[in-house]
N, C-alpha and C positions, 0 to 999 in steps of 0.2 A: 397478497396483493400483487407483488412482482412475480412474473413468470420465470424466475431464475431457478436453476437446479442447485440446491444446497445439499451438502453431504448429510450423513446420518446424524451428525451433531448440530445440524442447522447452519453450517458454515459454508462460505464460498471464498476461494482465494481472490485477493485483490492485489493487482500489480499497480504500483504508483509510478508514473512517468512524469518527467518535466515537460510541460506543455510546449515550451519553446525548442528544446534540444532533443526531446524524446528519449533522453537518457533514463534508464530504469533506475529509480531511486530506492525502492524497497518493495517488499512483498509482505502482506499481512492477510488476515482473515476478517470477515464481517458476517454478521447475521443479517436477516432482513431488516431488523430495526436500525442497524448502523447504516445500511444502504439508504434507507428512507431518511435518516437524519442527515446524511451527507447531501442528499438531494434537496432537502428542506433548508439546511443552513449554509450550504456551499463550502463547508469545511470537511476535510477528510476525517472520517470517523471509522474506527476499527473495533474488533473484539479481541481482547487478549486471552489467548488460550491458557497461558500460564497463571494469570491472575484472575481469570474468569470474570472480567469486567469489560465494559465499554471504555474506549479511550479516544479522545479527539487529539489528533497529532498537534503537538505544540502547546497544549494547554498548560503544561508545567515548564517546558523548556523555552517556549516562545518561538520554536521552529515550526510555524504553522504551514499548512498546505491548503491553499485556496483552490477548490476544484473548479476547473473550467469546463470539463466535459466528463461524462461517464460512458465508457464503452463496454460492450459485452461480446464475448466470442460466439461463434456459430452454434456451439453446443449449449449455450446459456449457462455454463458452469464456471466461468472465470470472468472477472470484471477488471477493467483498467480505469483508474482515476488519472486523468490528465490534470496536472496541478501547476500553479505558480507557487513556488516554495519561498519561504522566508527562513533562510538558514539551512544548515545541513539536515539531511533526512535520517542519517544513522545515529543511533544513541552513542556511538563511539566518537562522534564529531566529524566523521567522514561525510562528504557531500552525498554519497550513495552508499547503501549497504553492500553493494557489489564492488568492493575494492580489492578483492583477491581473485586469483585465477588458479586453475589446476594446470600445471605444465605437462609436457608429454611424458614425463617420468612419474606422473601421478602425485606430484608434490603440490601442496597449496602454498602459493607465493604471492607477494604483493603485486598488484596490478599496475603499479606506478613505475 
């Protein structure tokens, strides 16, 4: 139904951004079913590659992501969910999953 380009496993990368600040919160994957569910329900829905199941962000933690807009890149192979978040995005409790950086020496360090 959607004219998106999924990989050989039927997955597409989904970048999640805060709709107000545009901070990148997390990156996950979705299949067409999760994209459709996101569009229908308005809540960020993903596919867990490690658990091989669909998951709706925040259904167990309460840290939901209300989707304001869904964007797609020019190649139709990456999606962005612009969201209003309720709580941290990262399972570690960090506001964003991108809380570390690689310094010029190639070391991974805290971004704070």
